[in-house]
C-alpha positions as CSV (number, residue, x, y, z in Angstrom):
1,M,0.0,0.0,0.0
2,S,1.5,3.4,-1.0
3,D,1.9,6.2,1.4
4,V,2.7,9.9,1.2
5,F,6.4,9.2,0.7
6,D,5.7,7.0,-2.3
7,V,3.7,9.9,-3.9
8,I,6.5,12.4,-3.2
9,R,9.1,10.2,-4.8
10,E,7.0,9.2,-7.7
11,R,6.0,12.8,-8.5
12,C,9.5,14.2,-8.0
13,A,10.9,11.6,-10.3
14,E,8.4,12.6,-13.0
15,V,9.3,16.3,-12.6
16,A,13.0,15.3,-13.0
17,R,12.1,13.4,-16.2
18,R,10.3,16.4,-17.7
19,A,12.3,19.2,-16.2
20,R,13.4,22.0,-18.6
21,F,15.4,24.3,-16.3
22,V,17.1,21.9,-13.8
23,R,18.7,18.6,-14.6
24,I,20.7,15.9,-12.8
25,D,24.3,15.6,-14.1
26,D,24.8,11.8,-13.9
27,V,28.6,12.1,-14.2
28,G,28.7,14.8,-11.5
29,L,26.4,12.6,-9.3
30,A,28.7,9.6,-9.6
31,R,31.7,11.7,-8.9
32,F,30.1,13.1,-5.7
33,A,28.9,9.7,-4.6
34,D,32.6,8.5,-4.9
35,V,33.6,11.4,-2.7
36,L,30.9,10.8,-0.1
37,A,31.6,7.1,0.0
38,A,35.3,7.6,0.7
39,E,35.2,10.4,3.2
40,V,34.5,10.4,6.9
41,W,31.2,12.1,7.5
42,P,31.3,14.8,10.3
43,E,29.3,14.1,13.4
44,D,29.0,17.7,14.4
45,D,25.5,19.2,14.0
46,R,25.3,22.9,13.4
47,D,21.6,23.2,14.1
48,P,21.0,24.9,17.4
49,A,17.6,23.2,17.6
50,H,19.4,19.9,18.3
51,H,21.1,21.2,21.5
52,F,18.0,22.1,23.6
53,E,18.5,22.0,27.4
54,G,15.3,21.5,29.3
55,D,12.7,18.9,30.4
56,D,11.2,16.5,27.9
57,E,7.8,18.1,27.7
58,T,9.3,21.5,27.0
59,M,11.7,20.1,24.5
60,L,8.8,18.4,22.7
61,A,6.8,21.7,22.4
62,F,10.0,23.5,21.3
63,T,10.7,21.0,18.6
64,L,7.1,21.1,17.2
65,L,6.8,24.9,17.4
66,L,10.2,25.7,15.9
67,D,9.4,23.5,12.9
68,A,6.0,25.3,12.7
69,I,8.0,28.4,11.8
70,N,10.9,26.7,10.1
71,F,10.5,28.7,6.9
72,G,11.1,32.2,5.6
73,S,14.4,31.8,3.7
74,G,13.1,34.3,1.1
75,W,13.0,37.0,3.8
76,F,16.2,36.0,5.7
77,P,18.4,38.5,4.0
78,M,16.3,41.2,5.6
79,L,16.3,39.8,9.2
80,A,18.5,41.2,11.9
81,K,20.9,38.3,12.6
82,R,23.1,37.4,15.5
83,D,26.8,37.6,15.0
84,G,28.0,34.8,12.7
85,M,24.5,33.3,12.4
86,S,22.3,32.7,9.4
87,G,18.6,33.6,9.4
88,Y,17.5,30.2,10.5
89,R,20.1,29.8,13.2
90,T,19.1,33.3,14.5
91,V,15.4,32.2,14.7
92,A,16.2,28.8,16.2
93,T,18.6,30.2,18.8
94,A,16.1,32.9,19.9
95,C,13.3,30.3,20.2
96,K,15.6,27.9,22.1
97,E,16.5,30.5,24.7
98,A,12.9,31.6,25.1
99,F,11.7,28.0,25.7
100,E,14.6,27.2,28.0
101,R,13.8,30.4,30.0
102,D,10.0,30.5,30.0
103,G,8.8,27.0,29.2
104,A,6.2,25.9,26.6
105,P,3.2,28.1,25.7
106,T,-0.2,26.6,26.0
107,A,-2.5,26.1,23.1
108,A,-4.6,29.0,24.3
109,V,-1.5,31.3,24.4
110,L,-0.5,30.2,20.9
111,R,-3.9,31.1,19.6
112,T,-3.4,34.7,20.6
113,T,0.1,35.2,19.2
114,S,0.5,38.6,17.5
115,T,3.0,39.8,14.9
116,E,4.4,42.1,17.6
117,E,4.9,39.3,20.1
118,M,6.7,37.2,17.5
119,A,8.9,40.1,16.6
120,R,9.9,40.7,20.2
121,L,10.6,37.0,20.7
122,L,12.9,36.9,17.7
123,A,14.4,40.4,18.3
124,Q,13.2,41.8,14.9
125,D,12.0,45.2,13.9
126,T,8.6,45.4,12.2
127,A,9.3,48.9,11.0
128,H,10.8,47.0,8.0
129,P,7.8,45.9,5.8
130,E,9.5,42.6,4.7
131,V,10.4,41.7,8.3
132,A,6.8,42.5,9.4
133,A,5.4,40.3,6.7
134,L,7.5,37.3,7.9
135,M,6.7,38.0,11.6
136,A,3.0,38.0,10.6
137,L,3.3,34.6,8.9
138,F,5.2,33.2,11.9
139,A,2.5,34.5,14.2
140,Q,-0.2,32.9,12.0
141,A,1.7,29.6,12.0
142,W,1.6,29.5,15.8
143,R,-2.0,30.6,16.0
144,D,-2.9,27.8,13.5
145,F,-0.9,25.3,15.5
146,G,-2.6,26.4,18.7
147,A,-6.0,26.0,17.2
148,W,-5.1,22.5,15.8
149,L,-3.6,21.5,19.1
150,E,-6.6,22.5,21.0
151,T,-9.2,21.2,18.6
152,E,-7.6,18.0,17.5
153,H,-5.5,17.0,20.5
154,D,-7.0,18.5,23.7
155,G,-4.2,21.1,23.8
156,C,-1.6,18.4,24.5
157,Y,1.7,18.3,22.6
158,A,2.3,14.7,23.5
159,T,-1.1,13.6,22.2
160,A,-0.4,15.4,18.9
161,V,2.7,13.2,18.4
162,E,1.3,10.0,20.0
163,S,-1.8,10.1,17.7
164,A,0.5,9.3,14.8
165,Q,1.0,5.9,16.4
166,G,4.6,5.6,15.4
167,S,4.1,6.5,11.8
168,A,5.9,9.5,10.2
169,A,3.5,9.3,7.3
170,R,0.6,9.8,9.6
171,L,2.3,12.7,11.4
172,V,3.0,14.4,8.0
173,S,-0.6,14.0,7.0
174,A,-1.8,15.3,10.3
175,L,0.4,18.4,10.2
176,A,-0.7,19.0,6.6
177,E,-4.2,19.7,7.9
178,M,-2.8,23.2,8.7
179,R,-2.8,25.6,5.8
180,L,0.8,26.8,6.1
181,Y,2.0,23.2,6.0
182,Q,0.2,22.4,2.7
183,D,3.4,22.2,0.7
184,V,2.0,20.8,-2.6
185,A,3.1,22.3,-5.9
186,R,1.4,22.2,-9.2
187,Y,3.6,21.2,-12.1
188,E,1.8,20.9,-15.4
189,E,-1.1,18.5,-14.6
190,L,0.6,17.0,-11.6
191,D,0.2,17.8,-7.9
192,V,3.7,17.5,-6.4
193,P,3.7,17.1,-2.6
194,L,7.0,18.0,-0.9
195,Y,6.1,18.6,2.7
196,K,9.5,19.8,3.8
197,R,8.4,21.1,7.3
198,A,6.1,18.2,8.1
199,Q,8.8,15.7,7.2
200,I,11.6,17.5,9.1
201,T,9.4,17.5,12.2
202,A,9.5,13.7,12.3
203,A,13.2,13.7,11.9
204,D,13.7,16.4,14.5
205,L,11.5,14.4,17.0
206,H,13.7,11.4,16.4
207,R,16.8,13.4,17.1
208,A,15.3,14.8,20.2
209,F,13.8,11.6,21.5
210,P,15.7,8.6,20.0
211,D,14.8,6.4,22.9
212,R,11.3,7.5,23.5
213,A,8.0,6.9,21.7
214,W,7.8,10.5,20.7
215,G,10.8,10.0,18.5
216,R,10.3,6.4,17.3
217,F,8.7,6.1,13.9
218,E,8.5,2.7,12.1
219,D,8.8,4.4,8.8
220,L,11.4,7.0,9.6
221,D,13.7,5.8,6.8
222,R,11.0,6.4,4.3
223,L,11.4,10.2,4.7
224,T,12.6,12.0,1.6
225,L,14.9,15.0,1.2
226,F,13.5,18.0,3.0
227,A,13.5,20.1,-0.1
228,D,14.4,23.7,0.7
229,N,16.7,26.2,-1.1
230,L,20.0,25.3,0.6
231,V,20.4,21.6,-0.1
232,P,19.6,22.0,-3.8
233,H,22.2,24.8,-3.8
234,V,24.8,22.5,-2.2
235,L,24.0,19.8,-4.8
236,R,24.5,22.4,-7.6
237,C,27.8,23.5,-6.1
238,R,28.9,19.9,-5.9
239,G,28.1,19.3,-9.6
240,V,25.1,17.1,-9.1
241,L,22.5,19.6,-10.3
242,D,22.8,21.7,-13.4
243,Y,20.7,24.9,-13.8
244,A,19.8,26.4,-17.2
245,P,22.1,29.5,-17.7
246,A,19.1,31.9,-17.7
247,L,17.8,30.5,-14.4
248,L,21.3,30.6,-12.8
249,A,21.7,34.3,-13.9
250,R,18.4,35.2,-12.3
251,I,19.4,33.6,-9.0
252,E,22.8,35.2,-9.1
253,D,21.2,38.6,-9.7
254,G,19.1,38.1,-6.5
255,E,15.8,37.8,-8.3
256,L,13.0,36.2,-6.2
257,L,11.4,33.1,-7.7
258,A,7.7,32.9,-7.3
259,V,6.5,30.0,-5.2
260,G,5.0,27.4,-7.6
261,A,6.8,28.8,-10.6
262,T,8.0,26.0,-12.9
263,E,11.7,26.8,-12.1
264,E,11.1,26.8,-8.4
265,V,9.2,23.5,-8.4
266,E,11.9,21.9,-10.6
267,I,14.7,23.0,-8.2
268,R,13.1,21.4,-5.2
269,A,11.6,18.3,-6.9
270,V,14.7,17.5,-9.0
271,A,16.8,17.8,-5.8
272,V,14.5,15.2,-4.1
273,E,15.1,12.8,-7.0
274,A,18.9,13.5,-7.0
275,V,19.1,12.5,-3.4
276,E,17.2,9.3,-4.1
277,R,19.8,8.5,-6.8
278,L,22.7,9.4,-4.4
279,V,21.3,7.1,-1.8
280,A,21.2,4.3,-4.4
281,A,24.7,5.1,-5.6
282,L,26.1,5.1,-2.1
283,A,24.5,1.7,-1.4
284,K,26.3,0.3,-4.4
285,R,29.5,1.7,-3.0
286,G,29.1,0.0,0.3
287,R,28.0,3.2,2.1
288,P,24.3,2.6,2.9
289,T,22.3,5.7,4.1
290,T,18.9,7.3,3.9
291,A,17.6,10.4,2.3
292,H,17.0,12.2,5.6
293,A,20.5,11.3,6.8
294,L,21.9,12.6,3.6
295,D,19.8,15.8,4.0
296,G,21.4,16.4,7.3
297,L,24.9,16.0,5.9
298,L,24.2,18.3,3.0
299,W,22.5,20.9,5.1
300,N,25.4,21.1,7.5
301,A,27.8,21.3,4.5
302,G,25.7,24.3,3.3
303,Q,26.9,26.2,6.3
304,D,30.4,26.4,4.8
305,P,31.3,30.0,3.9
306,V,32.5,28.8,0.5
307,I,29.0,27.5,-0.3
308,K,27.3,30.5,1.2
309,A,29.4,32.8,-0.9
310,H,27.4,31.7,-4.0
311,P,23.8,33.0,-4.2
312,R,21.0,30.4,-3.9
313,H,17.5,30.8,-5.0
314,R,15.1,32.7,-2.8
315,T,11.3,32.3,-2.7
316,R,8.9,33.8,-0.2
317,C,6.5,31.2,1.1
318,S,5.6,29.2,4.3
319,F,7.2,26.0,3.1
320,Y,11.0,26.6,3.5
C-alpha cells in the first residue's frame, strides 16, 4: 500500500524526467557519490535546535513549534541576525533561549500570538515591511498550531505526536491539515507534494527523543529529502544539479522566484530525485544511508562559507 512518501518520490521523479530548467548531471552525481563514499562524515550538528536544554515536555513543544516556523528563507536577507549566524540559526537560537527560560506556551496562548509578540521573541524590527510580513506569517503559524492542538489534541503536545502511532507518514498527513504546511506544488497537470516542514518534524523528533515513543517512527527511513533552497544549492555547487544558464543568472542577480513557478518547483523536486539517486549510488559503493540522513549531511555542508558565498534561489513562502 502506497503512502505519502511514495507519492513524493513518484511525482518528483516525474518532474525530474520532464524538467526543462534543472537537470541531474549523472557524471557529477557519480563523482560526488565517490567522494561521499570515501570520506569520513562529520558528526557535528550545526543546528542549534538539536542542543536544547530542558525537560522533555518543553523540548517536545519546542521541537514542534520551531518547525512550525521553520520557513522564511526568502526573507532571511532582511532579518536582523546574530553575529555569525544565518537567518534560520538566529530564529532557532532565539526560540531555544525563550523556551529554556519560559517553558512551553499553552494552546490558548499560541492562539493569541501577534505579529508584535513574535517580533519581540525573535528580536526583529517590524518597521521594515518585509520583516513585518514574515513575523505576521510566523504568528499565523503559531495561531494555527494552537487551534489545531486545542481542537484535535485537547491542547496536548504529547497527544499530537502519539496520535500518529509511530508513523511518520501519519504525522506528516496530520500536520498538513494546517494551511501553512500544505506544501503541494502544481507542475503541469501534476500535484507534487514536498512537505518539507512536516517531514523534518518527524526527523527532529527522532533526534530529540531517539529512545522514547515521541521519536520512534516505524517508517522514519521512508522520509525524503527536506526540499528547501539550501540543499539543492549544495547539490549544484557539488556538480550534481545543473541549472539552465538563464535561471542561474536570475538567481545570481538576486531575483526572487515565485512560489509554484516552474523553475522553483523543478529546483526542489529534482533535488529530491537527485538525493534518491545518491542514496542508491552510495549503497552500491558500500555506504548505505537514507535520504533524511543525507539531507542532514548536505544541510550542514551548506553552512560552509564557500557554499554561502554563492547565491542560492530565494522564494517567499511558508514551506521553507
